[in-house]
C-alpha positions as CSV (number, residue, x, y, z in Angstrom):
1,M,41.2,-40.1,-40.5
2,A,44.6,-39.2,-42.0
3,K,46.1,-36.2,-43.6
4,N,49.5,-35.0,-44.9
5,K,51.8,-33.3,-42.5
6,S,52.3,-29.6,-43.0
7,S,55.6,-28.4,-44.4
8,S,56.7,-27.1,-41.0
9,E,56.5,-30.6,-39.7
10,Q,58.5,-32.2,-42.5
11,L,62.0,-32.1,-41.2
12,P,65.0,-33.5,-43.0
13,R,66.0,-36.9,-41.9
14,E,69.6,-36.6,-40.7
15,N,71.5,-37.6,-37.7
16,P,72.2,-34.6,-35.4
17,K,75.9,-33.9,-34.9
18,T,75.5,-33.4,-31.2
19,S,72.8,-33.9,-28.6
20,L,73.0,-30.2,-27.9
21,D,72.1,-29.5,-31.5
22,L,69.2,-31.9,-31.2
23,L,67.9,-30.3,-28.0
24,Y,68.0,-26.9,-29.6
25,R,66.0,-28.0,-32.5
26,V,63.4,-29.8,-30.3
27,S,63.1,-26.8,-28.0
28,R,62.6,-24.5,-31.0
29,E,59.9,-26.7,-32.6
30,I,57.8,-27.2,-29.5
31,A,58.2,-23.8,-27.9
32,T,56.1,-22.0,-30.6
33,T,52.8,-23.5,-29.5
34,L,50.8,-24.5,-26.4
35,D,48.2,-26.5,-28.2
36,L,48.7,-30.1,-26.8
37,S,47.7,-31.9,-30.0
38,I,50.2,-29.8,-32.1
39,V,52.9,-30.3,-29.4
40,L,52.4,-34.1,-29.7
41,E,52.5,-34.1,-33.5
42,R,55.8,-32.0,-33.5
43,V,57.5,-34.1,-30.8
44,L,56.5,-37.3,-32.6
45,S,57.6,-36.0,-36.0
46,L,61.0,-34.9,-34.6
47,S,61.5,-38.2,-33.0
48,L,60.7,-40.1,-36.2
49,N,63.0,-37.9,-38.3
50,T,65.8,-38.1,-35.7
51,I,66.1,-41.8,-35.6
52,G,64.7,-42.6,-39.1
53,A,61.6,-44.4,-37.9
54,I,58.5,-44.5,-40.1
55,S,55.7,-44.9,-37.5
56,G,55.2,-44.0,-33.9
57,S,52.7,-42.9,-31.2
58,I,52.6,-40.7,-28.1
59,I,50.0,-41.3,-25.4
60,V,49.5,-38.6,-22.8
61,L,48.3,-39.9,-19.4
62,D,46.5,-38.3,-16.5
63,E,47.3,-38.8,-12.8
64,Q,45.4,-42.1,-12.8
65,E,47.4,-43.2,-15.8
66,N,44.3,-43.0,-18.1
67,P,44.9,-41.8,-21.7
68,V,43.6,-38.3,-22.2
69,E,45.3,-37.3,-25.5
70,S,47.4,-39.1,-28.2
71,A,49.0,-38.8,-31.6
72,I,49.9,-41.4,-34.2
73,I,52.0,-40.9,-37.4
74,V,52.2,-43.7,-39.9
75,Q,54.1,-43.3,-43.2
76,D,54.1,-39.5,-42.8
77,Q,50.3,-39.5,-42.2
78,V,48.9,-38.0,-38.9
79,I,46.0,-40.1,-37.5
80,Y,43.5,-38.2,-35.5
81,H,41.1,-39.2,-32.6
82,T,43.3,-42.2,-31.7
83,T,43.1,-42.2,-27.9
84,E,40.5,-45.0,-27.8
85,Q,42.4,-46.9,-30.5
86,L,45.6,-46.9,-28.3
87,R,43.8,-48.0,-25.1
88,S,44.5,-51.7,-25.9
89,T,48.2,-50.9,-26.5
90,L,48.3,-49.2,-23.2
91,E,46.6,-52.1,-21.4
92,D,48.4,-55.1,-23.1
93,G,51.2,-53.8,-25.4
94,L,54.6,-52.3,-25.1
95,A,53.4,-49.0,-24.0
96,G,51.6,-50.6,-21.1
97,W,54.9,-52.3,-20.0
98,V,56.7,-49.0,-20.1
99,V,54.1,-47.3,-18.0
100,K,54.0,-50.2,-15.5
101,N,57.8,-50.4,-15.1
102,R,58.7,-46.7,-15.6
103,D,61.5,-47.9,-17.9
104,A,62.7,-47.5,-21.5
105,V,63.0,-50.5,-23.8
106,N,64.6,-51.3,-27.1
107,I,63.2,-54.3,-29.1
108,P,65.5,-55.3,-32.0
109,D,62.9,-57.8,-33.4
110,T,59.2,-57.2,-32.5
111,S,58.3,-60.7,-33.7
112,K,60.4,-62.2,-30.9
113,D,59.1,-60.0,-28.0
114,E,55.7,-60.8,-26.4
115,R,55.4,-57.2,-25.2
116,W,54.8,-56.0,-28.8
117,L,51.1,-56.1,-29.5
118,R,50.8,-57.6,-33.0
119,R,48.6,-55.9,-35.5
120,P,47.6,-56.8,-39.1
121,D,50.6,-54.9,-40.6
122,D,53.0,-57.0,-38.5
123,E,52.1,-60.0,-40.7
124,E,54.8,-61.2,-43.1
125,S,52.4,-60.4,-46.0
126,A,52.5,-56.8,-44.8
127,T,55.5,-55.1,-43.3
128,G,56.5,-58.1,-41.1
129,A,58.9,-57.8,-38.2
130,K,60.2,-54.4,-37.0
131,S,62.6,-52.9,-34.5
132,A,61.1,-50.6,-31.9
133,V,61.9,-48.3,-28.9
134,A,59.6,-47.1,-26.2
135,L,60.2,-45.0,-23.2
136,P,58.3,-43.0,-20.5
137,I,57.9,-39.3,-20.8
138,M,58.5,-37.7,-17.4
139,S,58.1,-34.3,-16.0
140,R,59.1,-33.3,-12.5
141,N,59.4,-37.0,-11.6
142,N,55.8,-37.6,-12.7
143,L,54.8,-39.9,-15.6
144,V,52.9,-37.8,-18.2
145,G,53.1,-40.1,-21.2
146,V,54.8,-42.8,-23.2
147,I,56.4,-42.6,-26.7
148,T,56.8,-45.6,-29.0
149,L,58.7,-45.6,-32.3
150,A,59.1,-48.4,-34.9
151,H,61.4,-49.0,-37.9
152,P,60.4,-51.5,-40.6
153,E,63.7,-53.3,-40.4
154,P,64.6,-55.6,-37.4
155,N,67.8,-54.6,-35.5
156,H,67.8,-51.1,-37.0
157,L,67.1,-49.2,-33.8
158,Q,70.0,-49.4,-31.3
159,E,70.8,-48.0,-27.9
160,D,72.1,-44.7,-29.3
161,H,68.7,-44.2,-31.0
162,L,67.1,-44.8,-27.6
163,E,69.4,-42.1,-26.1
164,L,68.4,-39.6,-28.7
165,V,64.7,-40.3,-28.2
166,H,65.3,-40.0,-24.4
167,A,66.7,-36.5,-24.9
168,I,63.6,-35.6,-27.0
169,A,61.3,-37.1,-24.3
170,D,62.9,-35.0,-21.6
171,Q,62.1,-31.8,-23.5
172,A,58.7,-33.2,-24.5
173,G,57.7,-33.8,-20.9
174,I,58.0,-30.1,-20.1
175,A,56.2,-29.1,-23.3
176,I,53.4,-31.6,-22.6
177,L,53.0,-30.4,-19.0
178,N,52.9,-26.7,-20.2
179,A,50.4,-27.6,-22.9
180,Q,48.3,-29.5,-20.4
181,L,48.4,-26.5,-18.0
182,Y,47.5,-24.2,-20.8
183,G,44.7,-26.5,-22.0
184,E,43.4,-26.7,-18.4
185,S,43.4,-23.0,-18.1
186,Q,41.6,-22.7,-21.4
187,R,39.0,-25.2,-20.3
188,Q,38.6,-23.4,-17.0
189,A,38.2,-20.1,-18.9
190,R,35.6,-21.8,-21.1
191,V,33.8,-23.1,-18.1
192,M,33.9,-19.7,-16.3
193,T,32.8,-17.9,-19.5
194,A,29.9,-20.4,-20.0
195,L,28.8,-19.9,-16.4
196,A,29.1,-16.2,-16.5
197,N,27.1,-16.1,-19.7
198,S,24.5,-18.4,-18.2
199,A,24.2,-16.3,-15.0
200,T,23.6,-13.2,-17.1
201,A,21.1,-14.9,-19.4
202,M,19.2,-16.5,-16.5
203,S,19.0,-13.2,-14.5
204,S,17.9,-11.1,-17.4
205,T,14.2,-12.1,-17.0
206,L,11.7,-13.5,-14.5
207,Q,9.5,-15.1,-17.0
208,L,9.7,-18.8,-16.3
209,E,9.5,-20.0,-19.9
210,T,12.1,-17.6,-21.0
211,V,14.4,-18.5,-18.1
212,L,14.2,-22.2,-19.1
213,Q,14.8,-21.5,-22.7
214,N,17.8,-19.3,-21.8
215,I,19.3,-22.1,-19.7
216,L,19.0,-24.5,-22.6
217,E,20.5,-22.0,-25.1
218,E,23.5,-21.4,-22.9
219,I,24.1,-25.1,-22.5
220,R,23.8,-25.7,-26.3
221,A,26.2,-22.8,-27.0
222,A,28.7,-23.9,-24.4
223,L,28.8,-27.6,-25.2
224,Q,27.9,-27.4,-29.0
225,V,25.3,-30.1,-28.9
226,E,22.4,-31.3,-31.0
227,A,19.8,-31.3,-28.3
228,V,19.2,-30.1,-24.7
229,T,16.4,-30.9,-22.2
230,L,15.3,-29.6,-18.8
231,S,13.1,-31.5,-16.4
232,L,11.8,-30.6,-12.9
233,L,10.6,-32.6,-9.9
234,D,6.9,-32.4,-9.1
235,R,5.7,-31.3,-5.7
236,E,5.6,-34.9,-4.4
237,E,9.2,-35.4,-5.6
238,L,8.2,-38.7,-7.2
239,H,8.4,-37.8,-10.9
240,L,10.4,-35.7,-13.3
241,E,8.4,-33.6,-15.7
242,Y,10.1,-32.3,-18.9
243,K,9.5,-28.5,-18.9
244,A,11.7,-27.4,-21.8
245,A,13.6,-28.9,-24.8
246,R,15.6,-27.7,-27.8
247,H,16.8,-29.4,-30.9
248,D,18.6,-28.1,-34.0
249,T,16.2,-29.4,-36.6
250,I,13.1,-31.0,-35.1
251,D,10.4,-29.6,-32.8
252,L,11.4,-31.6,-29.7
253,R,9.5,-29.3,-27.4
254,S,6.0,-30.3,-28.7
255,S,6.7,-34.0,-28.4
256,L,8.7,-34.0,-25.1
257,V,7.4,-31.2,-22.8
258,G,4.8,-32.5,-20.4
259,K,6.2,-36.1,-20.4
260,R,6.8,-37.5,-16.9
261,I,9.1,-40.2,-15.7
262,R,9.5,-41.7,-12.2
263,I,12.6,-41.0,-10.2
264,G,15.2,-43.6,-11.0
265,Q,13.7,-44.3,-14.4
266,G,16.0,-43.7,-17.4
267,F,19.3,-41.7,-17.3
268,A,17.6,-38.5,-16.2
269,G,15.7,-40.3,-13.4
270,W,19.0,-41.9,-12.2
271,V,20.7,-38.5,-12.0
272,A,17.7,-37.0,-10.1
273,E,17.7,-40.0,-7.7
274,S,21.5,-40.1,-7.1
275,G,22.1,-36.3,-7.3
276,V,25.3,-37.0,-9.4
277,G,26.1,-35.8,-12.9
278,E,27.8,-38.1,-15.4
279,I,29.0,-38.3,-19.0
280,V,27.9,-41.4,-21.0
281,Q,30.0,-41.6,-24.2
282,N,28.1,-44.7,-25.6
283,P,24.5,-44.7,-24.3
284,S,23.6,-47.8,-26.4
285,E,25.6,-49.9,-24.0
286,D,24.2,-48.3,-20.9
287,K,21.2,-50.0,-19.2
288,R,19.8,-46.7,-18.1
289,F,19.4,-45.6,-21.7
290,S,17.0,-48.3,-22.7
291,Q,14.2,-46.3,-20.9
292,T,15.6,-42.9,-21.9
293,N,15.3,-43.8,-25.6
294,A,11.6,-44.3,-25.2
295,I,11.2,-40.7,-23.9
296,Y,12.6,-39.0,-27.0
297,P,12.7,-41.6,-29.8
298,E,13.3,-38.8,-32.4
299,I,16.9,-38.7,-31.3
300,S,19.6,-41.4,-31.6
301,P,22.0,-40.4,-28.8
302,F,25.6,-41.4,-29.2
303,A,26.8,-39.3,-26.2
304,I,24.9,-37.8,-23.3
305,V,26.0,-35.6,-20.3
306,A,23.5,-34.9,-17.6
307,A,23.7,-33.0,-14.2
308,P,21.2,-32.3,-11.4
309,I,19.8,-28.8,-10.9
310,F,20.4,-28.0,-7.2
311,L,18.5,-25.6,-4.9
312,H,19.6,-25.2,-1.3
313,G,21.3,-28.6,-1.5
314,K,18.3,-30.4,-2.8
315,V,17.7,-31.7,-6.4
316,L,15.2,-29.6,-8.2
317,G,15.5,-31.1,-11.6
318,V,17.9,-32.4,-14.3
319,L,19.7,-30.9,-17.3
320,E,20.7,-33.1,-20.3
321,A,22.9,-32.4,-23.3
322,I,22.8,-34.8,-26.2
323,N,25.1,-35.5,-29.2
324,P,28.0,-33.1,-29.3
325,Y,29.1,-31.9,-32.8
326,T,32.6,-33.2,-32.1
327,G,31.4,-36.7,-31.6
328,Y,32.4,-37.0,-27.9
329,F,32.3,-34.9,-24.7
330,E,35.4,-33.3,-23.3
331,S,35.9,-33.8,-19.6
332,D,35.0,-30.2,-18.9
333,A,31.5,-30.8,-20.3
334,L,30.4,-32.1,-16.9
335,K,31.8,-29.1,-15.2
336,V,29.9,-26.8,-17.5
337,I,26.5,-28.4,-17.2
338,S,26.9,-29.0,-13.4
339,G,27.9,-25.4,-12.9
340,I,24.9,-24.2,-14.9
341,G,22.7,-26.6,-12.9
342,S,23.9,-25.0,-9.7
343,L,23.1,-21.6,-11.0
344,A,19.8,-22.6,-12.6
345,G,18.1,-23.7,-9.3
346,S,17.8,-20.2,-7.8
347,S,16.8,-18.7,-11.2
348,I,14.1,-21.2,-11.7
349,Q,12.8,-20.8,-8.2
350,N,12.7,-17.0,-8.6
351,A,10.9,-17.3,-11.9
352,Q,8.4,-19.8,-10.3
353,L,7.8,-17.5,-7.4
354,Y,7.4,-14.5,-9.7
355,E,4.9,-16.5,-11.8
356,D,3.0,-17.5,-8.7
357,L,3.0,-13.9,-7.6
358,Q,1.7,-12.8,-11.0
359,I,-1.1,-15.3,-10.8
360,T,-2.0,-14.2,-7.2
361,N,-1.9,-10.6,-8.2
362,S,-4.1,-11.3,-11.2
363,R,-6.6,-13.2,-9.0
364,Y,-6.6,-10.4,-6.4
365,H,-7.0,-7.8,-9.1
366,D,-10.0,-9.7,-10.5
367,L,-11.6,-10.0,-7.0
368,F,-10.8,-6.3,-6.4
369,E,-12.2,-5.0,-9.6
370,N,-15.2,-7.4,-9.8
371,S,-16.3,-7.0,-6.2
372,I,-19.9,-5.9,-5.8
373,D,-18.8,-3.6,-2.9
374,P,-16.7,-0.4,-3.2
375,I,-13.1,-1.1,-2.1
376,I,-10.7,1.7,-1.4
377,I,-7.0,1.4,-0.5
378,T,-5.4,4.3,1.5
379,D,-2.1,5.0,3.2
380,L,-1.9,5.2,6.9
381,N,-3.1,8.8,6.8
382,G,-6.2,8.0,5.0
383,K,-5.1,9.3,1.5
384,I,-6.8,7.3,-1.2
385,I,-4.3,5.4,-3.3
386,E,-6.4,3.0,-5.2
387,S,-10.1,2.2,-5.7
388,N,-12.1,-0.4,-7.7
389,F,-14.7,0.1,-10.4
390,Q,-17.6,-0.3,-7.9
391,T,-16.3,2.7,-5.9
392,T,-16.4,5.1,-8.9
393,K,-19.8,3.7,-9.9
394,T,-21.3,4.1,-6.5
395,S,-19.7,7.5,-5.5
396,N,-19.9,9.1,-9.0
397,Y,-16.4,10.3,-8.5
398,S,-13.8,9.5,-11.1
399,S,-10.6,7.7,-10.2
400,E,-8.6,11.0,-10.6
401,N,-11.0,12.7,-8.2
402,L,-10.7,9.9,-5.7
403,Y,-6.9,9.9,-5.7
404,S,-6.9,13.5,-4.7
405,M,-9.2,12.9,-1.7
406,N,-9.0,11.5,1.8
407,I,-11.2,8.6,3.0
408,N,-12.8,11.0,5.4
409,D,-14.0,13.1,2.4
410,I,-16.4,10.4,1.2
411,H,-17.7,9.1,4.5
412,E,-17.6,10.0,8.2
413,V,-14.9,8.0,9.9
414,N,-15.9,6.6,13.3
415,W,-12.8,7.7,15.3
416,D,-14.0,5.9,18.4
417,V,-13.8,2.6,16.5
418,V,-10.6,3.1,14.4
419,G,-8.8,5.2,17.0
420,K,-7.2,8.6,16.7
421,D,-5.0,8.8,13.5
422,Y,-6.1,5.2,12.8
423,S,-4.0,4.0,15.8
424,K,-6.2,0.9,16.5
425,L,-5.8,-0.2,12.9
426,L,-2.0,-0.2,13.3
427,E,-2.3,-3.0,15.8
428,D,-3.4,-5.4,13.0
429,T,-7.0,-5.4,14.1
430,S,-10.1,-5.1,11.9
431,S,-12.8,-2.6,12.7
432,S,-16.4,-2.3,11.6
433,Y,-19.0,0.4,11.9
434,E,-21.9,2.0,10.1
435,S,-21.7,5.3,8.3
436,C,-23.0,7.0,5.2
437,L,-21.2,7.3,1.8
438,K,-21.2,10.8,0.5
439,T,-21.6,10.7,-3.3
440,K,-20.6,13.5,-5.7
441,K,-24.3,14.1,-6.3
442,E,-24.7,14.8,-2.6
443,V,-26.7,11.6,-2.0
444,E,-26.0,9.8,1.2
445,I,-25.9,6.0,1.0
446,P,-25.9,4.0,4.3
447,I,-22.9,1.7,4.4
448,Q,-21.3,-0.9,6.7
449,V,-17.6,-0.1,6.8
450,N,-15.0,-2.8,7.3
451,V,-11.4,-1.7,7.5
452,H,-8.2,-3.5,8.2
453,Q,-4.4,-3.2,7.6
454,I,-2.9,-5.0,4.6
455,Q,0.7,-5.3,3.2
456,I,1.3,-4.2,-0.4
457,A,4.9,-4.3,-1.7
458,D,6.2,-4.3,1.8
459,Q,4.2,-1.2,2.7
460,C,1.4,-1.0,5.2
461,R,-1.9,0.1,3.7
462,L,-5.5,0.3,4.9
463,E,-8.3,-1.5,3.0
464,W,-11.8,-0.1,3.3
465,I,-14.8,-2.2,2.2
466,L,-17.9,0.0,2.0
467,R,-20.9,-2.3,1.8
468,D,-24.2,-0.7,0.8
469,I,-26.8,-1.5,3.5
470,S,-29.7,0.6,2.1
471,E,-31.8,-2.5,1.6
472,R,-31.2,-3.6,5.2
473,K,-32.0,-0.2,6.5
474,N,-35.2,-0.1,4.5
475,L,-36.1,-3.5,5.9
476,D,-35.3,-2.3,9.5
477,Q,-37.5,0.7,8.9
478,L,-40.3,-1.4,7.6
479,R,-40.0,-3.7,10.6
480,E,-40.0,-0.6,12.9
481,D,-43.1,0.7,11.2
482,L,-44.8,-2.7,11.4
483,T,-43.8,-3.0,15.1
484,S,-45.2,0.4,15.8
485,M,-48.4,-0.3,14.0
486,I,-48.9,-3.6,15.9
487,F,-48.2,-1.8,19.2
488,H,-50.7,1.0,18.5
489,D,-53.3,-1.4,17.2
490,L,-52.9,-3.7,20.3
491,R,-53.1,-1.0,23.0
492,S,-56.7,-0.2,22.7
493,P,-58.1,-3.8,22.3
494,L,-55.8,-5.1,25.0
495,S,-57.1,-2.4,27.4
496,N,-60.6,-3.5,26.6
497,V,-59.8,-7.2,27.2
498,I,-58.2,-6.4,30.6
499,S,-61.2,-4.2,31.6
500,S,-63.7,-6.9,30.4
501,L,-61.9,-9.6,32.4
502,D,-62.1,-7.4,35.5
503,V,-65.8,-6.8,35.0
504,I,-66.6,-10.4,34.3
505,Q,-64.6,-11.6,37.3
506,A,-66.3,-9.0,39.6
507,S,-69.8,-9.8,38.3
508,L,-69.6,-13.6,39.0
509,P,-71.0,-14.9,42.3
510,E,-68.4,-15.7,44.9
511,R,-67.7,-19.4,44.7
512,D,-64.7,-21.7,44.9
513,D,-64.6,-23.2,41.4
514,P,-61.1,-24.4,40.4
515,E,-61.9,-24.6,36.7
516,I,-63.2,-21.0,36.5
517,N,-60.3,-19.7,38.6
518,S,-57.8,-21.5,36.4
519,L,-59.3,-20.0,33.2
520,F,-59.1,-16.5,34.7
521,D,-55.5,-17.1,35.7
522,I,-54.6,-18.1,32.2
523,A,-56.4,-15.1,30.7
524,N,-54.8,-12.7,33.2
525,R,-51.3,-14.1,32.6
526,S,-51.7,-13.9,28.9
527,T,-52.9,-10.3,28.9
528,V,-50.2,-9.3,31.3
529,R,-47.6,-10.9,29.0
530,I,-49.0,-9.1,26.0
531,Q,-49.0,-5.9,28.0
532,R,-45.4,-6.3,28.9
533,L,-44.5,-6.9,25.2
534,T,-46.3,-3.8,24.0
535,K,-44.8,-1.7,26.8
536,S,-41.3,-3.0,25.8
537,L,-42.0,-2.1,22.2
538,L,-42.9,1.4,23.2
539,D,-39.9,1.7,25.5
540,I,-37.5,0.5,22.8
541,N,-38.7,3.4,20.5
542,R,-38.5,5.9,23.3
543,L,-35.0,4.8,24.5
544,E,-33.6,4.6,21.0
545,S,-34.8,8.2,20.3
546,G,-32.9,9.3,23.5
547,Q,-35.9,10.1,25.7
548,P,-35.0,10.0,29.4
549,I,-36.5,7.6,32.0
550,T,-38.6,9.9,34.2
551,N,-40.7,7.5,36.4
552,K,-37.9,6.7,38.9
553,R,-38.3,6.0,42.6
554,L,-36.6,4.1,45.4
555,I,-37.1,0.3,45.2
556,N,-35.7,-2.8,46.8
557,P,-33.7,-5.0,44.3
558,G,-34.9,-8.1,46.2
559,D,-38.5,-7.1,45.5
560,L,-37.8,-7.0,41.8
561,I,-36.3,-10.5,41.7
562,K,-39.2,-11.9,43.8
563,F,-41.7,-10.3,41.5
564,A,-40.0,-11.8,38.4
565,K,-39.9,-15.2,40.1
566,K,-43.6,-15.1,41.0
567,A,-44.5,-14.1,37.4
568,L,-42.7,-17.0,35.8
569,I,-42.4,-19.7,38.5
570,T,-45.3,-21.6,36.9
571,Q,-43.3,-22.0,33.6
572,A,-40.2,-23.2,35.6
573,N,-42.3,-25.7,37.5
574,A,-43.7,-27.0,34.3
575,K,-40.1,-28.0,33.2
576,K,-39.3,-29.3,36.7
577,Q,-36.5,-26.7,37.0
578,E,-34.9,-25.9,40.3
579,V,-35.0,-22.1,40.9
580,I,-32.7,-20.6,43.6
581,I,-32.9,-17.0,44.8
582,D,-29.7,-15.5,46.1
583,I,-30.2,-11.9,47.4
584,A,-27.6,-10.2,49.6
585,P,-29.3,-9.4,53.0
586,D,-27.7,-5.9,53.3
587,I,-28.4,-4.8,49.7
588,S,-29.3,-1.1,49.3
589,Q,-32.3,0.4,47.6
590,I,-31.9,1.7,44.0
591,T,-33.5,4.6,42.1
592,A,-35.2,3.2,39.0
593,D,-38.3,2.7,37.0
594,R,-39.8,-0.3,38.8
595,D,-42.0,-1.4,35.9
596,M,-39.2,-1.2,33.4
597,L,-36.7,-3.1,35.5
598,E,-39.3,-5.7,36.4
599,R,-39.7,-6.4,32.7
600,V,-35.9,-6.5,32.2
601,L,-35.6,-9.2,34.9
602,I,-38.6,-11.1,33.6
603,N,-37.1,-11.1,30.1
604,I,-33.8,-12.5,31.3
605,Y,-35.5,-15.0,33.7
606,Q,-37.8,-16.1,30.9
607,N,-34.8,-16.7,28.5
608,A,-33.1,-18.8,31.2
609,I,-36.3,-20.9,31.5
610,K,-36.5,-21.3,27.7
611,F,-32.9,-22.4,27.2
612,T,-32.4,-24.5,30.3
613,P,-33.3,-28.2,29.9
614,T,-35.9,-30.0,31.9
615,E,-34.8,-30.6,35.5
616,G,-32.1,-28.0,35.0
617,R,-31.0,-25.4,37.6
618,I,-31.5,-21.6,37.5
619,E,-29.9,-19.2,40.0
620,F,-31.4,-15.7,40.3
621,G,-29.6,-13.1,42.4
622,A,-28.5,-9.6,43.3
623,A,-25.6,-8.2,45.3
624,E,-24.0,-4.8,45.9
625,E,-20.3,-4.2,45.0
626,N,-18.6,-0.8,45.4
627,N,-21.9,1.1,45.5
628,V,-23.0,-0.7,42.3
629,T,-25.9,-3.2,42.3
630,R,-25.3,-6.2,40.1
631,F,-28.2,-8.5,39.0
632,W,-27.4,-12.0,37.5
633,V,-29.1,-15.1,36.2
634,M,-27.1,-18.3,35.9
635,D,-28.5,-21.5,34.4
636,S,-27.4,-25.0,33.4
637,G,-28.2,-24.4,29.7
638,S,-25.7,-24.7,26.8
639,G,-24.8,-21.0,27.1
640,V,-23.8,-18.5,24.4
641,D,-20.7,-18.5,22.3
642,P,-18.5,-15.6,23.7
643,D,-18.1,-14.2,20.2
644,Y,-21.8,-13.6,20.0
645,I,-22.3,-12.0,23.5
646,D,-22.6,-8.5,22.1
647,K,-24.7,-9.4,19.1
648,I,-27.5,-11.0,21.0
649,F,-28.4,-7.6,22.5
650,D,-29.1,-6.2,19.0
651,K,-32.7,-6.0,17.7
652,Y,-34.1,-8.9,15.8
653,T,-31.0,-11.0,16.5
654,R,-31.2,-14.6,17.5
655,I,-28.1,-16.9,17.8
656,N,-28.6,-20.5,16.8
657,P,-32.4,-20.2,16.7
658,D,-34.4,-23.3,17.8
659,E,-37.6,-23.8,15.9
660,R,-39.3,-24.9,19.1
661,I,-38.4,-21.7,20.9
662,K,-40.4,-18.7,19.5
663,G,-39.4,-15.1,19.6
664,L,-38.6,-12.0,17.6
665,G,-35.3,-11.1,19.1
666,L,-36.6,-7.9,20.8
667,G,-36.4,-9.0,24.5
668,L,-32.7,-8.6,25.0
669,A,-32.6,-5.5,22.9
670,F,-35.1,-3.9,25.3
671,C,-33.1,-5.1,28.3
672,R,-29.9,-3.5,27.0
673,L,-31.6,-0.2,26.2
674,A,-33.4,-0.1,29.6
675,V,-30.2,-0.9,31.6
676,E,-28.2,1.7,29.6
677,G,-31.0,4.2,30.2
678,H,-30.5,3.7,33.9
679,G,-26.8,4.4,33.6
680,G,-25.9,0.7,33.8
681,K,-24.1,-1.7,31.5
682,N,-24.3,-5.3,30.4
683,L,-21.5,-7.4,31.9
684,G,-22.1,-10.4,29.6
């Protein structure tokens, strides 16, 4: 475009009386501004007026001799945005020759010099041949630009004109350098301001969607563009997914967010793959844009700048800015968007982590509040900090009441399990025990307490889960009542059966009849087995109620083992099992209830027979160690998982039950109670 020069730029065309006067005028004109474009216009205007030329150009070069700024004046008209227009002149014309040779040149007749790049106005039908001068603009021995001036008459410009322009160029070099430094400082200030504003905007919230929108808004404000987009790599790092977008006039977000492209696809995919940002001033000529255009067809991009979002040196996503209002991107646009991309990585990760934490907290809160068990959170001193709905419902205490109480106020803590002052729980162990929940209505509810240490906001807390076991207790009591009923109902008939067998066996004539003897053996063994079971049931009730064992006398441990073997050897022989007895010869006698310990050993021996395969091996023994008598049974069966060693001695407990092996789970419970009743213990 073109416009009339301002009055301050319209200097009278007169030959300066002296070079000193000229230099003074030049210095005065260009010293009043640091804006590079204005400096170029004033230098060019002064040069034209000084030598009487009617057209000219100045091209400013960077260190790589690429054009970065320019100015053209033709017939008192200033032509703007001319840098790209002058590129051909710099490559093939007179200006290019000056740059290459670092030398000034005077062309009396442009029609006779090949260095002059001919244009339509050089035709005879237009202005025709001209005279021209061109010379490099130097600053501190560095080439910063080239100035070219033309007069419509051949041979008009002479060497003295060249000298005058040279004097102007010397001053212009310093002015251009100062303007460039000022412009660079301004650009750096803009970049730093944009980054500072971006950092503030991104750190103002932890809501992911708001963080993403803030990032785009800062890019849009800093670069003054029509549209901005943000995409992030998926977890497999194979695709980019658009997460946010903004456009001045259309709803780009609804059409773009959620779209995915493969790494390497389109311009954004190329940036993600290479990890390098870039400005593309003419996307229609870029092969990468052919795929990009299909992603957001609503836009017709004429300029794009994109940069990767980095996190710990890895690409997290890509930022894109599209269509600057000025029509092209300045070089600092890449610095701005790259800087924001570097800042955005940590902000996005923090927002993602916060969002994940919120989801986790919400999930935990739902589980906490909707649990069917009362859950209480306390500090390490047992003071109640938080409780769920089920706690208030079960205990009849309000939340306010509970927060003023200690965990020991609503149930009796088992200090043997949790340790004094909860010391065992501080070792990151879980503890479990049975107790009773004390409700506000003074009703006691049997509970199973599970307690362990947890971390909440970097603080150690104790989580107490109080499971109502009333139903289990009722079932246990029902089972106890049923067992007691069976025991009492069996005692009298069983005694009658045993007595009747004795009478029948005594009344039969003496004779050696194997079949009859076998029948009597079966009947006797069965009644003895039932008798042992009923006695064990009775002893379980007595031992659990704390009654002492009174029928104690001195017995030989070896006799107990031999009795157990004799009672069950028939069963072992039926499975072709090898039974080995290992009794220390010098073993001492012990004081015990013989009948009770015989039943203990028979129970253990019988379990070994049950769970040892056919043709297996069973070792039954006793030895004395440090005045303590130890009994053991070892077999070649599959054994018991160590985690269940303690559980198998509980009543009605069977681990990995086999349908072919019958039992109520009372035998080992009786064994444990009987051994403990004698002051002994189970060694597993």
